[in-house]
C-alpha positions in Angstrom: 78.8 77.9 92.8 81.2 78.9 95.5 81.9 82.6 94.9 85.4 82.7 96.4 87.8 79.9 96.0 90.7 80.6 98.3 92.6 77.3 98.0 95.1 77.6 95.1 93.7 76.0 92.0 96.0 74.6 89.2 94.9 76.4 86.0 98.3 76.2 84.3 96.7 74.6 81.3 94.9 77.9 80.3 96.2 80.0 77.5 95.9 83.8 77.8 95.2 86.3 75.1 94.8 90.1 75.2 91.2 91.3 75.4 89.8 94.4 73.7 91.3 97.3 75.6 89.6 100.7 75.1 90.1 102.3 78.5 93.1 104.3 77.6 95.2 102.6 80.3 98.7 101.3 79.8 98.1 97.7 80.9 96.4 94.7 79.4 93.5 92.5 80.4 94.1 88.9 79.5 91.3 86.4 79.0 91.0 82.7 78.5 88.3 80.0 78.4 87.7 76.3 78.9 85.0 74.6 76.8 85.7 71.0 77.9 82.7 70.9 80.4 79.0 71.0 79.9 79.1 74.8 79.8 81.8 77.1 78.5 83.7 78.9 81.3 85.4 82.2 80.7 88.4 83.4 82.8 90.0 86.9 83.1 92.8 88.5 84.9 93.2 91.9 86.5 95.4 94.5 84.9 98.6 92.9 83.7 102.0 94.5 82.9 104.7 92.8 80.9 107.7 92.3 83.1 105.8 93.1 86.3 102.8 90.7 86.3 99.3 91.2 87.5 99.1 94.6 89.3 95.4 95.4 89.4 92.4 94.3 91.5 89.7 94.5 88.8 88.7 90.8 89.6 87.8 91.8 93.1 85.7 94.6 91.8 83.7 92.1 89.8 82.7 90.3 93.0 81.8 93.5 94.8 79.6 94.6 91.9 78.1 91.1 91.5 76.9 91.3 95.1 75.7 94.9 94.7 73.6 93.9 91.7 72.1 91.0 93.7 71.0 93.5 96.4 69.6 95.8 93.8 67.8 92.9 92.0 69.3 93.6 88.6 70.0 90.7 86.3 73.7 90.2 85.8 76.5 87.7 85.1 77.8 85.9 88.2 81.5 85.7 88.8 83.8 83.5 90.9 87.0 84.8 92.4 89.6 82.1 92.3 93.1 82.0 93.7 95.0 80.2 91.0 98.3 79.1 89.7 98.7 80.1 86.0 101.4 80.5 83.4 102.2 83.9 81.9 105.1 84.7 79.7 106.4 81.1 80.2 106.5 81.5 83.9 104.2 80.1 86.6 102.7 82.6 89.0 99.9 82.7 91.6 97.1 85.3 91.3 93.4 86.0 91.8 91.2 85.7 88.7 87.6 85.7 87.7 85.5 82.8 86.2 82.1 83.1 84.7 79.8 80.7 82.8 78.6 81.3 79.2 75.3 83.3 79.5 74.0 82.4 76.1 71.1 80.0 75.9 71.1 77.1 73.3 70.5 78.5 69.8 71.6 82.0 70.7 74.4 84.0 69.1 75.9 87.2 70.3 76.8 90.5 68.7 78.2 93.7 70.3 75.5 96.4 70.7 77.6 99.0 68.9 77.9 96.6 65.9 74.2 95.8 66.0 73.4 99.5 66.2 75.6 100.3 63.2 73.7 97.7 61.2 70.2 98.4 62.2 69.7 101.9 63.5 67.4 104.4 61.7 68.6 107.7 60.3 69.7 110.2 63.1 68.7 107.6 65.8 70.9 107.8 68.9 72.0 104.6 70.6 69.6 105.4 73.5 66.7 105.9 71.1 67.6 102.7 69.4 67.6 100.8 72.6 64.3 102.3 73.7 62.7 101.4 70.3 63.7 97.8 70.9 62.1 97.7 74.4 65.4 97.9 76.3 64.8 101.2 78.1 64.4 99.7 81.5 67.7 97.7 81.1 69.6 100.8 80.0 68.2 103.0 82.8 69.3 100.4 85.4 72.7 100.0 83.7 73.3 103.8 83.8 72.3 103.9 87.5 74.7 101.1 88.4 77.5 102.6 86.3 77.1 105.9 88.3 77.2 104.0 91.7 80.4 102.2 90.8 81.8 104.9 88.4 82.2 102.3 85.6 84.7 103.8 83.2 84.3 101.2 80.4 80.8 100.7 79.2 81.8 100.7 75.6 79.6 99.2 72.9 81.1 95.7 73.2 80.4 95.6 76.9 76.7 95.4 76.1 75.8 92.4 74.0 72.7 91.5 72.0 71.7 87.9 72.0 69.8 86.6 69.0 68.0 83.3 68.3 67.2 83.2 64.6 65.0 80.1 65.0 62.7 81.5 67.6 63.3 85.1 66.4 64.0 86.4 69.8 66.3 89.3 70.7 67.5 90.3 74.1 70.3 92.1 75.9 72.8 89.9 77.8 72.8 90.2 81.6 75.1 93.0 82.8 78.7 92.0 82.8 82.3 93.3 82.9 82.5 95.9 85.8 86.2 95.6 86.6 87.2 99.1 85.5 85.2 100.7 88.2 85.4 101.8 91.9 89.1 102.5 92.8 90.5 100.4 90.0 93.4 102.8 89.4 94.5 103.0 93.0 97.4 100.5 93.3 99.4 102.4 96.0 98.2 103.6 99.4 98.9 107.3 98.5 96.7 107.0 95.4 94.0 105.5 97.6 94.3 108.3 100.2 93.9 111.0 97.6 91.0 109.4 95.7 87.8 111.5 95.6 85.0 108.9 95.8 82.4 111.4 94.5 84.5 112.7 91.5 82.8 112.5 88.2 85.7 111.2 86.2 85.4 110.8 82.4 83.7 107.5 81.5 83.0 105.6 78.3 79.3 105.1 77.8 78.1 104.0 74.4 74.5 104.7 75.2 75.1 107.8 77.5 77.6 110.6 77.8 81.1 110.8 79.2 79.7 111.9 82.6 78.3 109.2 84.9 76.4 111.9 86.8 74.9 113.4 83.7 73.8 110.0 82.6 71.4 109.8 85.6 69.2 112.4 83.8 68.6 109.6 81.2 67.3 107.2 83.9 63.5 107.1 83.9 61.4 106.4 87.0 59.9 103.4 85.2 63.3 101.8 84.8 63.8 101.9 88.5 60.5 100.2 89.4 61.2 97.2 91.6 64.8 98.2 92.2 66.3 96.9 95.5 67.6 99.2 98.1 71.1 99.4 99.5 71.4 99.7 103.3 74.4 100.6 105.5 74.4 97.0 106.9 75.1 95.7 103.4 78.8 96.6 103.7 79.5 93.2 105.2 77.6 91.5 102.4 79.6 93.2 99.7 83.1 92.6 101.2 82.7 89.3 103.1 85.6 87.0 102.4 87.7 89.4 100.3 90.3 90.2 102.9 92.7 87.6 101.5 92.5 89.1 98.0 92.7 92.9 98.8 93.8 95.0 101.8 91.0 96.3 104.1 91.9 99.9 103.3 90.8 99.4 99.7 87.5 97.8 100.9 86.9 100.8 103.2 87.2 103.3 100.4 85.2 101.2 98.0 82.4 101.1 100.5 82.6 104.8 101.2 82.3 105.3 97.4 79.3 103.1 96.9 77.4 104.3 99.9 78.0 108.0 99.3 77.0 107.7 95.7 74.0 105.6 96.6 72.8 108.4 99.0 73.2 111.0 96.2 71.5 108.7 93.7 68.5 108.3 96.1 68.1 112.0 96.4 68.4 112.5 92.7 66.3 109.6 91.3 64.4 107.9 94.1 63.1 110.8 96.2 
């Protein structure tokens, strides 16, 4: 799959609906899907404002984080970044969007982790204890580490999914997905970017952890980091290659500064 499709694609046949929005922001995140092929394909837009259009760059974030997770050797959903012509509010427009294939295997159904926890947790059992009891401790530890590196603000209970196969009686967590509300996602103007503190511990949503991405590192066990890949300074080119048409270089520079500085702090705290 080509990760970046720069030539404008005609996706005007897609219908867009508002996705679950729990980040406390003023915009909306519209999603769509196409199930006419062999595998269902999901599409999503960056932050959208009625009357203004697409104003965010969350779709670019998905590509950066996709590449970061590949370097770190963490299982995740793969995204495409597509330059497309679509219809919003009855008008055609051109924008960048994400596409990803359905990650469920045949026979699997999905349920949000928060819903599954509500149904199945033991008395006084925390979401973290619930996940550890099910054998998902390594997954959660790596997830919390990544969410610190990218300052993911939106790891609510539906952004972690449980995949069930009733016939084979298997249960697993879906590959990591949905990292758009991260990095410098709220910097839409140069002055916002210039004043952004890349090491700030802004409030985050974390169903399994706390509202502090830094404090959540205390929940990361050494065992969960076994086999983790290492980030190197030369990986900047890997993370941002080909993105210059979708986002200005200044944004890439700050995102790299953020990822690298937080990685160095993470190494000192968890990998030393």
